[in-house]
C-alpha positions as CSV (number, residue, x, y, z in Angstrom):
1,X,66.3,-1.4,-5.3
2,X,65.1,0.2,-8.5
3,X,62.5,-2.9,-8.6
4,X,61.5,-2.3,-5.1
5,X,60.9,1.3,-5.8
6,X,58.9,0.8,-8.8
7,X,56.8,-2.0,-7.3
8,X,56.1,0.6,-4.4
9,X,55.4,3.3,-6.6
10,X,52.8,1.0,-8.6
11,X,51.2,0.0,-5.5
12,X,50.9,3.9,-4.4
13,X,49.3,4.6,-7.8
14,X,47.1,1.5,-7.7
15,X,46.0,2.3,-3.9
16,X,45.1,5.7,-4.7
17,X,43.1,4.8,-7.7
18,X,41.2,2.3,-5.9
19,X,40.7,4.0,-2.4
20,X,40.8,7.5,-3.7
21,X,37.9,7.5,-5.8
22,X,35.2,9.9,-5.4
23,X,32.1,8.1,-4.1
24,X,28.5,8.8,-4.2
25,X,27.9,11.2,-1.4
26,X,24.6,12.6,0.1
27,X,25.0,16.0,2.6
28,X,23.0,18.4,4.3
29,X,23.8,22.0,5.1
30,X,20.7,21.7,7.6
31,X,21.1,18.4,9.4
32,X,23.6,17.6,12.1
33,X,23.5,14.6,14.4
34,X,20.2,15.4,15.7
35,X,16.9,16.8,13.8
36,X,15.5,19.9,15.5
37,X,12.0,21.4,15.8
38,X,12.4,22.8,12.4
39,X,12.3,19.3,10.8
40,X,10.0,18.0,13.2
41,X,6.0,17.3,12.0
42,X,3.4,19.3,12.8
43,X,0.7,17.1,14.0
44,X,0.3,13.6,15.8
45,X,0.9,15.7,18.8
46,X,4.1,17.3,17.4
47,X,4.3,20.9,16.9
48,X,7.5,21.4,14.5
49,X,7.8,23.4,11.4
50,X,7.7,20.1,9.3
51,X,10.4,21.7,7.1
52,X,12.4,19.3,4.9
53,X,16.1,19.7,5.2
54,X,18.5,21.1,2.2
55,X,20.0,18.1,0.7
56,X,23.1,17.8,-2.0
57,X,24.9,15.0,-3.5
58,X,27.7,14.6,-5.8
59,X,29.7,11.9,-7.9
60,X,26.7,10.1,-9.1
61,X,27.8,7.0,-11.1
62,X,28.1,6.9,-15.0
63,X,24.6,6.1,-16.3
64,X,22.7,7.7,-13.9
65,X,19.2,8.8,-15.5
66,X,17.3,10.1,-12.3
67,X,17.5,10.3,-8.7
68,X,15.2,9.5,-5.9
69,X,15.0,10.4,-2.1
70,X,13.6,8.9,0.8
71,X,13.6,9.3,4.6
72,X,12.6,6.3,6.7
73,X,12.3,5.7,10.4
74,X,13.3,1.8,11.2
75,X,12.4,2.5,14.8
76,X,8.8,3.4,14.4
77,X,6.8,0.9,16.4
78,X,4.7,-0.2,13.7
79,X,6.8,-3.6,12.6
80,X,7.6,-2.0,9.5
81,X,9.0,1.3,10.1
82,X,7.7,4.6,8.8
83,X,8.3,6.5,5.4
84,X,8.5,10.3,6.2
85,X,9.3,11.3,2.8
86,X,9.4,9.8,-1.0
87,X,10.4,11.8,-3.8
88,X,11.3,10.3,-7.4
89,X,11.8,11.0,-11.0
90,X,14.3,13.9,-10.0
91,X,16.2,14.9,-13.3
92,X,19.6,13.5,-13.5
93,X,20.9,17.1,-13.9
94,X,19.9,17.9,-10.4
95,X,22.1,17.9,-7.5
96,X,20.4,19.4,-4.5
97,X,16.8,20.0,-2.9
98,X,16.5,23.2,-1.0
99,X,15.0,23.4,2.5
100,X,11.5,23.2,2.3
101,X,11.3,21.5,-0.8
102,X,9.0,18.8,0.8
103,X,6.2,21.3,1.2
104,X,4.2,20.3,-2.1
105,X,2.5,23.9,-2.0
106,X,5.8,25.7,-2.6
107,X,6.5,23.9,-6.0
108,X,10.1,23.7,-5.2
109,X,10.9,20.2,-6.5
110,X,12.6,20.1,-10.1
111,X,10.1,19.7,-13.0
112,X,9.0,16.2,-13.4
113,X,9.7,15.2,-9.8
114,X,6.9,13.5,-8.1
115,X,6.6,13.5,-4.1
116,X,4.2,10.7,-3.3
117,X,2.2,9.7,-0.3
118,X,4.0,9.1,3.0
119,X,2.7,6.9,6.3
120,X,1.2,10.0,7.3
121,X,-1.1,9.4,4.4
122,X,-0.3,12.8,2.9
123,X,2.1,13.9,-0.3
124,X,5.5,15.7,0.4
125,X,7.7,15.6,3.7
126,X,6.5,14.6,7.0
127,X,9.1,15.1,9.6
128,X,10.0,13.1,12.6
129,X,7.4,12.7,15.5
130,X,8.3,9.6,17.6
131,X,5.9,8.7,20.3
132,X,6.4,10.3,23.3
133,X,8.8,8.6,25.8
134,X,10.0,6.2,22.9
135,X,13.6,7.4,23.0
136,X,15.7,8.4,20.2
137,X,14.5,7.3,16.4
138,X,17.1,7.2,13.5
139,X,16.1,8.9,10.4
140,X,17.9,7.6,7.2
141,X,17.7,9.8,4.4
142,X,18.8,8.1,1.2
143,X,19.5,9.4,-2.3
144,X,19.2,6.9,-5.1
145,X,21.1,7.1,-8.5
146,X,18.8,5.4,-10.9
147,X,19.4,3.6,-14.4
148,X,16.0,4.9,-15.7
149,X,14.7,8.4,-16.2
150,X,11.3,7.8,-14.9
151,X,10.0,4.9,-12.5
152,X,6.2,5.0,-14.2
153,X,4.4,5.5,-10.9
154,X,2.4,8.6,-9.9
155,X,1.9,10.8,-6.5
156,X,-0.5,8.3,-5.0
157,X,1.9,5.4,-5.1
158,X,2.4,4.0,-1.6
159,X,6.1,3.9,-0.2
160,X,6.5,0.0,-0.4
161,X,5.8,0.0,-4.2
162,X,7.9,3.0,-4.8
163,X,10.6,1.0,-2.8
164,X,10.3,-2.1,-5.0
165,X,10.9,0.0,-8.0
166,X,13.8,1.8,-6.5
167,X,15.4,-1.7,-5.7
168,X,15.1,-2.9,-9.3
169,X,16.5,0.5,-10.7
170,X,19.3,1.4,-8.4
171,X,22.8,2.0,-9.7
172,X,24.1,3.5,-6.3
173,X,22.8,5.0,-3.2
174,X,24.0,7.3,-0.4
175,X,22.7,8.0,2.9
176,X,22.8,10.4,6.2
177,X,21.3,9.3,9.4
178,X,20.0,11.8,12.0
179,X,18.2,11.1,15.2
180,X,15.1,12.7,16.8
181,X,13.4,12.2,20.4
182,X,10.0,13.8,21.1
183,X,10.5,16.2,23.9
184,X,7.9,16.3,26.8
185,X,5.9,19.6,26.3
């Protein structure tokens, strides 16, 4: 009986150590299951406010030297998806981007962070704007914990190249998914 109790206690401690660990997590105070007119792009026939959502993250792995954020629509009818936001070289002591950070004119990014070009051809955040009648699109927002403090890229680097550097330097990543469908005007 004592041996069974000891084994059971060991299993419980082991399970809570393995399964109860804090994981790298991304969250947003602004986003729910669907994006809104606040996040929607203003252009390409869309008339939203084009405001990037608030994002916060916690439990980055040991060894994290910087972060990056991307927002990607795999449902865009391009054959390669659509990159809506690419931010990198975010300092390791950062754990949040405020609402509107994607507007490069507001200078809300942490010092040293770079917002490069999107598939809209502009720097900063470009919100959801799926084609009319194309149905719901998913928007995957990902934070990357990186093993380098700088990627060595600049604000004119295209999303595919940034993605390659992210792939080579990622320690962990966490994502949230939101959906959006353009409403008929």
